[in-house]
N, C-alpha and C positions, 0 to 999 in steps of 0.2 A: 533795663535802663541803668540801674545802679552800677552794674559791672562795667557797662560801656563808659559811664562817667568816670569810674575808678581808673580804667585803662587810659582814658584821655588825660586825666590829671597826672598820672604817672608818666605818660609820654611827654607831656609838656614840661614836667619837672626835669626829665632826662634831657630834653632839648635846651632848657634854660640853664642848666648847670654850666656847660662850656661857654654859653653866651655871657653869663655873669662873670665867669673867670676872665674872659677876654676883655670885658668892659672894665673890670678892676685893673687889669694889666695896662690898659690904655690910660686909665686915670693916673696910675703910678708913673708911667712913661711921661705923660704930659706934665705932671707936677714936678718930676725930677728934672725935666728940661726947662722948667720955668715958663711954660707956655701959658698965655692968657686965654681967656674965653674967645677973644677976637682971633688969636692964632689958631685955635682949634676950629672955630667956625670957618676960617679961611681954608683950612684943609678939608673940611667935610662938604663945603659948598659944591653942589652939583655932582657929588659922588654917588653913583648908582650902587656901588659896593656898600657904603655906609647906610644908604637908604634901605637897601635890602636887609642888611644885618639888623638894624634897629627896627625895621618893619616886622621882621620875623620875631624879634624879641618882644615887641608890643603884642603881636598876635598870640604868641605862646603865653605871655603873662596874663593877658585878658581872659583867655580861655581857662587857664589854671586858676586864676582868682575867682572867676564866676562860679566854677564848680565848687571851690572852697566855700564861697559865700552861701551857695545853695545848701551844702552839707551842714554848715553851722546853723542856718535857719531851720532846716528840717529837725535837727537835734535839739536846738535850744529855744525855739520860738513856737508859738501856737499856730503858725502858718501851715497850711497843707503842703504836700509835696508839690502840687501844681502851682500854688501861689509862690512858694519858695523858688521854684524853677523860673517863674515869670520875673520875679525880682532879680534873680541871678542873671537872666538874659539882659535885662535893662542895665544892671550895674556893669556887666561885662561889655556891653555895647558902649556904654559911657567911657569906660576905661580905654577901649579900643579907639574911640573917637579922639579922646584927649591925647593918647599916645601917638596916633597918626598925626595929629596937629603938631606935636612936639617934633616928630621925625621930619615933617615938612619944614618946620621952622629951622631946624639944624641944617638940613640939606639945601633948602632953597633960599635961606637968608643971605 
């Protein structure tokens, strides 16, 4: 189990690295162009590409963070591996739900 989680966390980190770089590049582009939030939302509205991009970002970040939370709880709290795993699943699910809500707001607003 631990090796599988290790591999999942490393895979999501490898996936997130270019996603973060592209996200930062888009932020620089938008700010240098003087774009407002309304301008950005107008460009992302209804875009399957942006929904897919940020949906993938949210999925990877949620999985990555949940595994990290589990590892911290196992090492630093009195929780058992099972309880730490349950807490991690709940926190990862909450992150995924909040992230999905944000993606929908950006693409469907």
